[in-house]
C-alpha positions in Angstrom: -1.6 -37.8 17.7 -3.9 -41.2 17.1 -5.7 -40.7 20.2 -6.7 -37.0 18.9 -7.8 -38.1 15.6 -10.4 -40.4 16.9 -11.6 -38.3 19.5 -12.8 -35.9 16.7 -14.0 -38.9 14.7 -15.8 -40.1 17.7 -17.5 -36.0 17.9 -17.9 -35.9 14.2 -20.2 -39.8 15.0 -22.0 -37.7 18.3 -22.8 -34.8 15.7 -24.4 -37.1 13.2 -26.3 -39.6 15.9 -29.6 -37.7 16.0 -30.3 -37.7 12.2 -29.3 -41.3 12.1 -31.9 -42.3 15.0 -34.5 -40.4 12.4 -33.3 -42.2 9.6 -33.1 -46.0 11.1 -36.9 -45.3 12.3 -37.9 -44.9 8.9 -39.2 -48.0 6.7 -37.1 -49.3 4.0 -33.7 -50.7 3.5 -30.4 -49.7 4.2 -28.2 -48.4 1.7 -24.8 -46.6 1.8 -24.4 -43.3 -0.6 -20.7 -44.5 -1.8 -20.1 -41.3 -3.5 -20.7 -39.3 -0.2 -18.3 -41.8 1.6 -15.8 -41.4 -1.4 -15.5 -38.0 -2.1 -15.6 -36.8 1.4 -14.6 -39.3 3.4 -11.3 -40.3 1.7 -9.7 -36.8 1.9 -11.0 -36.3 5.4 -9.4 -39.4 6.7 -5.6 -38.3 4.7 -5.9 -35.2 6.7 -6.4 -36.7 10.4 -3.6 -39.4 9.2 -1.3 -37.3 7.7 0.1 -36.3 11.4 0.9 -39.6 11.6 2.4 -40.3 7.7 4.4 -37.4 8.2 6.9 -39.8 9.9 6.9 -42.4 7.3 9.2 -42.6 4.5 5.8 -42.4 2.1 5.1 -39.4 3.1 7.5 -38.1 0.4 4.9 -39.6 -2.1 2.0 -37.1 -0.6 1.5 -33.7 -2.6 1.1 -30.7 -0.5 1.4 -33.0 3.3 3.8 -30.7 4.2 1.9 -27.8 4.6 -1.0 -29.4 6.2 1.3 -30.1 9.4 3.1 -26.5 9.2 0.5 -24.5 8.4 -2.6 -25.6 9.3 -1.4 -27.4 12.8 -4.0 -29.3 14.7 -7.1 -27.1 13.1 -6.6 -29.4 9.8 -6.5 -32.2 11.7 -9.7 -32.0 14.0 -11.8 -30.6 11.4 -11.1 -33.5 9.6 -12.0 -36.1 11.9 -15.2 -34.2 12.7 -16.1 -34.0 8.9 -15.1 -38.2 8.5 -16.9 -39.1 11.7 -20.3 -37.4 10.3 -20.0 -38.6 7.0 -19.6 -42.2 8.3 -23.0 -42.0 9.8 -24.6 -40.0 7.4 -23.2 -41.7 3.9 -26.5 -44.7 5.5 -29.7 -43.9 3.7 -33.1 -45.2 3.7 -35.0 -46.2 0.3 -38.4 -47.4 0.5 -38.5 -51.0 -0.6 -39.4 -51.7 -4.2 -39.4 -54.2 -7.2 -36.9 -52.3 -8.9 -34.4 -52.2 -5.9 -34.6 -55.9 -6.1 -33.8 -56.2 -9.8 -37.5 -57.7 -10.3 -37.5 -60.6 -7.4 -38.5 -60.1 -3.9 -37.6 -62.5 -1.4 -40.2 -63.5 1.1 -39.6 -65.1 4.1 
């Protein structure tokens, strides 16, 4: 179960590798898009981890978890893993360095 989840996350990372390389070549400061990471990444991580959490005592507190496993099967887990891997790479953004991004202070080394 864990291997299948990590394999799908790896596929998602591979799908996002070329846009990530293009972003890395641009000049600027690397930033994290926290909104995308939190709104898409956390639910996708919940979907792929629920198969393992279903057998723990904490599963009784998760709503609709049983339906994800029984009705969706491994399709939800596969899709959630690919989405999580893609979002992990895609949430890294490049911005041009400016005075506003440093709060008015520029560090010159």
